[in-house]
C-alpha positions in Angstrom: 4.0 11.7 13.6 6.2 9.7 12.2 7.1 10.9 8.8 6.0 9.2 5.3 9.2 10.1 3.4 13.0 9.9 3.8 15.6 11.9 2.5 18.5 10.2 0.7 20.6 12.3 2.6 19.6 11.1 6.1 20.1 6.9 5.1 22.2 5.4 8.1 23.2 2.4 9.3 20.6 2.5 12.0 17.9 2.4 9.6 17.3 -1.2 7.6 16.4 -1.0 3.8 13.9 -3.2 2.2 12.1 -3.7 -1.2 8.7 -4.9 -1.2 9.9 -8.2 -2.9 11.6 -8.8 0.8 7.9 -9.2 2.6 4.9 -11.8 2.5 2.0 -10.9 0.2 -0.5 -13.8 0.3 -4.1 -13.6 -0.2 -5.0 -14.5 3.0 -5.6 -13.1 6.6 -9.0 -10.4 6.2 -10.2 -12.1 3.2 -8.7 -15.7 3.3 -11.6 -17.2 1.7 -11.0 -15.2 -1.5 -7.8 -15.6 -4.5 -7.3 -12.1 -5.0 -3.9 -10.6 -5.3 -1.7 -8.9 -3.1 -3.9 -9.1 0.1 -2.2 -8.2 3.5 -0.8 -11.4 4.7 -1.3 -12.6 8.3 -0.2 -11.6 11.5 1.9 -14.4 12.0 3.7 -14.3 8.7 4.5 -10.5 8.4 6.3 -11.3 12.0 8.0 -14.7 10.4 9.1 -12.6 7.5 10.7 -9.7 8.9 12.3 -11.8 12.2 14.2 -13.7 9.0 15.2 -10.5 7.6 16.5 -9.5 11.3 14.3 -6.9 11.6 13.2 -6.0 15.3 10.6 -3.6 16.7 13.3 -1.0 17.6 14.4 -0.8 13.9 13.8 2.6 11.6 12.5 0.6 8.4 13.2 2.7 5.1 11.2 0.9 2.2 12.4 2.0 -1.7 11.3 0.2 -5.0 12.6 0.6 -8.8 9.9 2.7 -10.5 9.9 5.3 -7.8 7.1 5.1 -5.7 4.9 2.5 -5.9 4.9 -0.6 -4.4 6.9 0.6 -2.0 4.1 2.6 -0.1 2.4 -0.4 0.3 4.7 -1.8 2.1 4.7 1.6 4.3 1.4 0.8 5.0 1.7 -2.9 5.5 4.2 -1.8 8.7 1.9 0.4 10.1 -1.4 -1.8 9.6 0.1 -4.4 12.2 1.6 -1.5 14.6 5.2 -0.2 13.5 5.4 3.0 12.9 9.0 4.0 12.5 8.8 3.3 8.8 9.7 5.9 5.7 9.6 5.5 2.2 12.9 6.6 0.5 11.6 9.3 -2.3 11.9 9.1 -5.4 12.7 5.4 -4.6 15.6 4.0 -6.9 15.7 5.7 -10.0 16.0 9.4 -7.9 18.7 7.7 -5.7 20.5 7.1 -9.1 19.5 10.5 -10.7 21.2 11.9 -7.8 24.5 10.5 -8.0 24.1 8.0 -5.1 26.3 4.8 -5.4 24.7 1.2 -6.1 25.3 -2.4 -6.2 24.6 -4.7 -9.1 24.2 -7.3 -7.3 23.0 -8.1 -3.5 25.2 -9.3 -1.2 25.2 -12.6 0.5 24.3 -11.8 3.1 21.0 -10.1 2.1 20.3 -12.9 -0.4 20.5 -15.9 2.6 18.1 -13.5 4.6 15.5 -13.3 1.5 15.7 -16.7 1.5 15.7 -17.4 4.8 12.3 -15.5 5.4 10.4 -16.9 2.5 10.8 -19.8 4.2 9.5 -18.8 7.3 6.5 -17.2 5.6 5.8 -20.8 3.9 6.0 -22.6 7.4 3.4 -20.0 8.9 1.1 -20.4 6.0 1.5 -25.0 6.2 0.5 -24.4 9.8 3.7 -24.8 11.4 5.3 -22.8 13.6 8.4 -20.2 13.2 11.6 -19.4 16.0 13.0 -17.0 17.0 10.6 -14.6 15.9 12.2 -11.3 16.7 9.7 -8.7 15.5 6.0 -8.1 17.2 3.3 -7.0 15.4 0.3 -5.4 17.1 -2.8 -5.1 14.1 -4.3 -1.7 13.5 -7.7 -2.6 12.2 -8.6 0.6 11.7 -6.3 1.2 8.6 -8.3 -1.5 6.9 -11.6 -2.2 5.6 -13.3 -5.0 4.2 -15.9 -5.2 1.7 -18.7 -4.9 4.0 -17.6 -1.8 5.5 -17.2 -0.1 2.2 -21.0 -1.5 1.5 -21.9 -0.3 4.6 -19.9 3.2 4.0 -21.8 3.6 0.2 -25.0 3.9 2.8 -24.1 6.7 5.3 -20.9 7.8 3.5 -19.5 8.5 7.0 -15.8 8.5 4.6 -15.1 9.8 1.6 -14.1 7.3 -0.9 -11.1 7.9 -2.8 -10.0 6.0 -6.0 -6.6 6.1 -7.1 -7.2 4.3 -10.8 -6.7 6.1 -13.7 -9.7 8.3 -14.9 -10.5 6.5 -17.8 -11.0 3.0 -15.9 -12.8 4.3 -13.0 -15.5 5.8 -15.9 -15.9 2.3 -16.8 -14.2 3.3 -21.2 -11.0 1.8 -20.3 -10.8 -2.2 -19.4 -9.2 -3.0 -16.3 -5.6 -5.1 -16.5 -6.5 -8.2 -15.4 -9.2 -10.3 -17.2 -12.7 -10.7 -16.1 -13.0 -7.8 -14.4 -15.4 -5.2 -15.5 -14.2 -1.6 -15.7 -16.2 1.3 -13.0 -16.2 2.5 -9.7 -18.3 1.3 -6.5 -20.8 4.3 -6.2 -20.3 7.4 -4.2 -16.5 7.1 -5.0 -14.0 9.8 -5.9 -11.3 9.4 -8.6 -7.8 10.9 -7.3 -5.2 9.0 -9.9 -2.1 8.1 -7.8 0.6 9.4 -10.6 -1.3 13.3 -9.9 0.1 12.9 -6.5 4.0 13.2 -7.4 6.1 15.9 -9.4 6.2 15.2 -13.0 9.9 15.7 -13.7 11.6 14.4 -10.1 8.6 11.9 -9.8 8.8 12.6 -5.8 5.9 13.3 -3.5 4.2 16.8 -4.4 4.9 19.5 -1.4 1.8 19.3 1.7 0.3 22.6 0.1 -0.2 20.9 -3.2 -1.3 17.4 -2.0 -3.8 19.4 -0.4 -5.1 21.4 -3.6 -4.7 18.2 -5.7 -7.2 16.5 -3.5 -9.8 19.8 -3.1 -10.2 19.7 -6.8 -12.0 16.9 -6.2 -14.1 18.9 -4.1 -12.4 16.0 -1.1 -12.4 17.7 2.3 -9.2 16.8 4.3 -11.8 17.9 7.9 -13.4 14.5 7.1 -13.1 11.6 7.2 -11.3 9.4 4.1 -11.0 5.7 2.7 -8.8 4.7 -0.1 -9.3 2.0 -2.4 -7.5 0.9 -6.3 -7.7 -2.2 -8.5 -6.0 -4.6 -5.6 -5.1 -2.7 -2.9 -1.2 -1.6 -4.0 -1.3 2.3 -5.5 -4.7 3.0 -2.8 -1.7 3.0 -0.4 0.4 6.5 -2.2 -3.3 8.0 -1.7 -3.1 7.2 2.0 0.7 7.8 2.0 0.0 11.6 0.5 -3.0 12.4 2.8 -0.6 11.1 5.7 1.7 13.5 4.4 -1.0 16.6 5.1 -2.1 15.4 8.2 -4.5 12.3 7.3 -2.6 9.7 9.5 -5.8 7.4 10.2 -6.9 6.8 6.0 -7.5 3.0 5.9 -7.3 1.5 2.8 -9.9 -1.1 0.9 -7.3 -4.4 0.8 -9.5 -6.2 -1.8 -10.6 -3.2 -3.7 -12.2 -3.0 -7.6 -10.8 -6.4 -8.3 -13.1 -8.1 -5.3 -15.7 -5.7 -5.5 -16.1 -6.1 -9.3 -16.5 -9.9 -9.0 -18.8 -9.6 -6.7 -22.2 -9.7 -9.2 -24.9 -8.5 -6.5 -23.0 -5.1 -6.2 -24.0 -2.1 -7.5 -21.1 0.0 -10.3 -21.3 3.1 -11.8 -20.1 4.0 -15.3 -19.9 2.9 -19.2 -19.2 -0.8 -18.2 -20.9 -1.4 -15.8 -24.0 -3.2 -17.2 -22.1 -5.7 -18.5 
């Protein structure tokens, strides 16, 4: 089982370091008919982007972001969705790296800039219906890691999976507005709330140890012996829940890609919370 986290002391030339902005995220693939933010890209676009960045299937990939652990978890999940398990998140991200006194560069190298530009061009060609070569990164889609709206609807009835929401308690309860205009606040019936910041150590902003993570989920009466799926606002911070659960041995947690933004824009779907009747 591949680890979810990557210690800064093990960074080596055999691993590719990437930031989330280098990879494609388009409102296509599983929900191509919707204009939703942060949706999973097509397999072809992901393969083209990775290939242009010089990533191959034999490579280990380390992902980090500027916030600590935020969008990097989404990229970790994306790689796993497309069949690449040799992927890790730098625990604590760039802030922890800086705080530990390690070197940073103030500007990207010429090679990195060229590869990022090539990746953007390759992705756009795919979405415009053109072919791209060479493709050095082969995808193998893992559908069990991605959920659609229909799957969430069905699960609301049969309760096969425990549904965990990564948003803040206030947004979940419908007492605070959603950050996106026109989106009602509240939650999907049957779901439980574990705000993603609660998975981190407050001082270091690194992911909690496994035993502490287990306690956090158990506090919300979420059984680690039963299937779990995760959602959030747009499918980003749900990946942090999936990563935390991966660390305690739940390696098959799916993410509802459209998440609350998709659910709340469907007028015929049930909602709970103070804003659910508006």
